[in-house]
C-alpha positions in Angstrom: 195.7 93.5 74.7 192.4 94.3 75.7 190.6 92.8 78.5 187.8 90.6 78.1 184.8 91.5 78.3 181.9 89.2 80.3 178.5 89.0 79.3 176.8 91.3 81.8 179.3 93.6 80.6 177.2 96.8 79.2 174.8 96.1 82.5 177.9 97.3 85.0 178.3 100.2 83.0 174.7 101.2 82.7 174.5 100.7 86.8 177.6 102.8 87.1 180.3 100.1 87.9 183.6 101.1 88.9 185.3 99.0 86.5 188.8 97.3 86.6 191.0 94.5 85.0 191.0 91.6 87.2 192.4 88.1 85.6 192.1 89.5 82.2 188.6 90.6 82.2 187.1 94.4 82.6 185.2 93.5 85.7 183.1 95.9 87.7 184.6 96.8 91.5 182.1 98.3 93.2 178.5 99.7 92.4 177.9 102.0 95.7 180.5 100.9 98.0 182.6 98.0 99.2 180.8 98.1 102.9 177.2 98.7 101.5 177.6 95.5 98.8 179.8 93.4 101.8 177.0 93.8 104.4 174.0 92.9 101.9 175.5 89.9 101.4 176.0 89.3 105.3 172.9 90.6 105.9 170.4 89.8 103.2 171.4 89.2 99.6 174.1 90.4 96.8 174.6 89.1 93.0 177.8 89.3 91.7 179.0 88.2 88.3 181.4 85.7 88.1 181.1 84.7 84.0 185.2 85.8 84.0 185.4 81.7 85.3 186.6 78.8 83.2 185.0 75.4 82.4 186.2 72.9 81.2 184.4 70.0 80.3 185.7 65.8 80.9 184.3 62.5 79.5 185.5 59.4 78.5 186.1 55.8 79.3 189.1 56.7 81.4 187.6 60.4 82.9 187.5 59.7 86.5 191.0 58.1 86.5 192.4 60.8 84.5 190.5 63.7 86.9 191.7 62.1 90.2 195.3 62.2 88.6 195.3 65.7 88.2 193.4 66.7 91.4 194.5 66.7 95.0 190.8 65.9 96.3 189.6 62.3 95.3 186.8 62.3 93.4 185.9 58.2 93.4 183.9 58.8 96.3 182.0 61.2 95.4 178.4 60.7 94.0 176.7 62.2 90.7 175.6 65.8 92.0 178.9 66.5 94.3 181.0 69.0 94.2 185.0 68.9 95.7 186.7 71.4 95.9 190.6 70.9 95.6 194.1 71.7 93.8 195.8 71.0 90.4 199.7 70.6 91.6 203.3 70.8 90.0 205.3 67.7 90.8 206.8 69.6 93.1 203.9 70.5 95.0 203.6 74.0 94.1 200.1 75.0 92.6 198.8 75.3 89.1 195.4 76.1 90.2 192.8 75.4 93.0 189.2 74.4 91.5 186.1 73.1 91.8 185.2 69.7 89.9 181.0 68.5 89.6 180.4 65.1 89.0 178.0 65.1 86.5 178.6 61.2 86.4 181.2 58.9 86.6 182.9 59.5 83.4 181.5 63.1 83.3 183.4 66.1 85.6 182.6 69.7 85.0 185.5 72.0 86.4 185.3 75.0 87.5 189.0 77.1 87.1 190.0 81.0 88.2 189.5 83.0 85.8 193.3 84.3 85.6 194.9 81.1 84.8 191.8 79.9 82.5 194.6 79.5 79.3 197.6 77.8 81.6 194.8 75.5 83.1 193.7 74.5 79.6 197.1 74.3 78.5 198.2 71.9 82.2 195.5 70.1 81.2 196.2 68.7 77.7 199.4 68.3 78.6 198.3 65.6 81.0 195.5 63.8 79.4 198.4 62.4 77.0 197.4 58.0 77.4 194.2 58.5 79.2 190.8 57.9 77.1 189.0 60.8 77.4 187.6 63.8 75.8 188.8 67.1 76.5 185.7 70.3 76.3 186.9 73.8 76.6 183.7 75.7 77.5 184.0 78.9 78.8 182.9 80.9 76.6 179.6 79.2 76.3 178.2 79.5 79.9 177.5 83.1 81.8 177.7 83.0 85.5 176.2 84.7 87.9 176.6 84.3 92.4 173.6 84.6 94.5 175.1 85.0 97.8 173.5 85.8 101.2 171.3 84.3 104.0 168.2 85.7 101.5 169.7 84.3 98.5 167.5 80.7 98.7 164.4 82.7 99.1 165.1 85.7 96.6 165.9 83.0 93.7 162.9 81.4 94.2 160.7 85.0 93.9 162.3 86.5 91.5 163.7 83.8 89.7 161.5 81.1 90.0 164.2 78.7 90.8 163.9 76.4 93.5 167.5 75.6 95.5 165.8 73.9 98.3 166.7 70.6 97.5 169.9 71.2 96.5 172.7 70.6 100.5 176.2 72.4 100.7 178.5 71.1 97.8 176.2 70.4 95.7 174.3 70.8 92.2 171.5 69.8 89.8 170.7 70.2 85.9 168.1 71.8 85.0 167.8 71.7 81.4 170.9 73.4 80.0 171.5 75.2 83.1 173.5 74.2 86.7 172.5 75.2 90.0 174.9 75.0 92.8 175.4 76.0 96.3 178.7 77.1 97.3 180.0 80.2 97.3 182.9 82.0 98.0 181.2 84.7 100.6 181.3 82.9 104.1 177.2 83.2 103.5 174.7 80.7 101.9 174.7 81.3 98.4 174.2 79.5 95.0 175.7 79.8 91.7 173.8 79.5 88.0 175.3 78.2 84.8 173.5 79.1 82.0 174.0 80.7 78.5 174.5 84.4 78.4 171.0 85.4 77.0 169.6 83.5 80.4 172.2 85.1 82.6 171.5 88.4 81.4 167.4 88.3 82.3 168.5 86.5 85.7 170.7 89.8 86.5 168.0 92.0 84.7 165.2 90.1 86.6 167.4 90.7 90.1 168.5 94.2 90.2 164.7 95.4 89.1 163.3 93.2 91.9 165.3 95.4 94.6 166.1 92.7 96.8 169.5 91.6 95.8 172.5 94.4 94.8 174.6 94.5 92.4 178.3 93.4 94.5 181.5 93.7 92.6 184.9 92.5 93.1 185.9 94.9 95.5 183.7 92.9 98.4 183.9 89.8 96.7 187.9 89.7 98.0 186.3 91.2 101.4 184.1 88.4 102.1 186.1 85.6 101.0 188.8 87.1 103.0 187.2 87.1 106.7 186.3 83.6 106.4 190.0 82.7 105.3 189.0 81.4 102.0 192.5 81.8 99.6 192.7 83.0 97.0 194.8 81.7 93.8 197.8 84.3 93.5 197.9 85.6 97.0 197.3 82.6 99.5 198.1 79.8 96.7 200.9 79.6 94.3 203.4 78.0 92.1 205.5 78.6 95.1 202.6 78.0 98.5 201.4 74.6 98.1 198.4 73.5 99.5 200.1 72.1 102.5 201.6 75.5 103.5 198.0 77.3 102.8 196.6 74.9 105.6 194.2 73.0 103.5 196.2 70.1 103.7 192.3 68.5 104.6 191.5 68.9 100.9 195.3 66.6 99.9 194.2 62.9 99.7 197.4 61.7 100.6 196.1 58.3 100.4 195.2 58.2 97.2 197.2 55.8 94.8 198.3 58.9 93.0 198.2 62.2 91.5 200.7 64.5 90.5 202.3 66.2 93.3 202.0 63.4 95.9 205.3 62.3 96.8 206.1 66.9 96.9 203.3 67.5 99.1 203.5 63.5 101.8 207.3 64.7 102.5 206.0 68.3 103.1 203.0 67.3 105.4 205.6 64.1 107.3 208.7 66.8 107.8 206.7 70.0 107.5 206.6 73.3 106.1 209.5 75.5 105.5 206.2 78.3 105.7 202.9 78.2 106.9 199.6 80.7 106.5 198.5 82.5 109.3 196.3 85.0 110.5 197.5 88.3 112.1 195.6 90.9 114.1 196.6 94.3 115.0 196.9 96.1 117.8 196.0 99.7 115.5 194.0 100.7 112.7 196.5 100.4 110.1 195.9 98.4 107.5 197.7 95.9 106.1 198.8 95.2 102.2 200.3 92.0 99.8 203.6 91.9 100.2 204.0 93.9 102.9 206.9 92.5 105.4 206.2 90.4 108.6 208.9 91.2 111.8 209.7 89.5 114.9 212.6 90.9 116.7 213.6 93.3 113.8 214.0 91.0 111.0 211.8 90.2 108.0 210.0 85.9 108.9 207.2 86.5 106.0 205.0 88.9 104.5 201.1 89.2 104.3 198.9 87.6 101.5 196.1 89.8 101.8 195.0 92.6 104.6 191.7 94.6 105.5 190.2 96.4 107.9 187.6 93.4 108.0 184.5 95.0 107.8 182.3 92.3 110.0 184.4 92.5 113.0 186.1 95.8 112.4 189.4 94.9 113.0 192.8 95.3 110.9 193.9 91.9 110.1 195.9 90.0 107.4 196.9 86.8 106.3 200.5 86.3 105.9 203.2 83.3 105.0 205.4 83.3 107.2 208.9 81.2 108.9 207.2 77.6 110.6 208.3 78.5 113.6 207.2 81.4 114.2 203.4 80.2 113.5 201.5 79.0 116.8 199.0 81.7 118.0 199.5 84.3 119.9 203.1 85.0 119.0 203.4 88.8 118.8 205.2 89.9 115.6 205.2 93.4 113.7 204.0 94.2 109.9 206.5 96.4 107.9 203.6 99.4 106.8 205.5 101.9 104.9 208.8 103.6 107.3 206.4 102.7 110.3 206.0 99.6 111.9 202.8 98.1 113.9 202.5 95.6 116.4 200.5 92.7 115.8 199.8 88.9 117.3 198.8 85.9 115.5 195.8 85.1 115.6 193.0 82.1 113.1 193.5 83.2 109.6 189.3 82.9 109.4 188.4 86.1 111.2 184.2 85.4 110.8 182.4 82.7 111.1 180.8 81.2 108.5 176.9 80.8 107.8 176.9 78.1 105.6 173.3 76.0 105.5 174.8 72.5 106.1 
């Protein structure tokens, strides 16, 4: 089956982007090179095509009760205009997907889900809605989406697109006609997301690129940016087998809620402690650990790498890894097997670079 294409696909080809499959879409991985694009977001402004993300609108009398039933965070305490991060979990605590919930009103919620999970998530959302008075609307084909990221994002967006985001706090959004403007980001820098019709997203993209003030950025640096600040990627740091508790994301699991799918399993895991934990590892060498490489202690495998890079912003070889909880304490000496050699390292906090969000 052919991969899908976003509404900006032709723009990426015209810019000479390296195109590769991701989440069922043909997506730009890089335009010039990952380091330049990464640094543009850390120091100035970059724009990403994130139109591959999925969107689901949930409305109706039971919308709040239903979303709270499938979501680990607690939306009842949020005001309209607030965005919450959390997970949809299976009964055993494993993760269906991590997602953002935009609270538009008490009876209206906009869910943003991962591209690679759109079909699975939509099936899950429909399946769990039985018995709730809700209307589910799969809107993934109605929207294009761009993410404008970096310390200059607010100013560039105002000057080039005439869109003012200065009134938005972190993790809030507003409606501008049929468009949604939010301030979240997945890079560790200040940033905005615009959801709009594909036609309008094409216009915005053209204006930003033509301005010369916003560098087009591919998914390659999106991964290096999110990784440096310890943000998870579904399929690496979260999965059906990796629970939010294992991943250190317990803050987004509200066990004081009356109920949600997976609550019992996650409460038990939090009390007993998970068998495995996600940690950061810094290598003492320039070797680069990759997803799936074994983590060893005294020659025995105790876990494996989930994501690894030579981190651009800190100039260190680092990774996130899921390891046996007995060895998950800071400064524990471990080895990583890279092909036929082993390289020494030690456990560190999994945020390798400090976030620069606007609070």
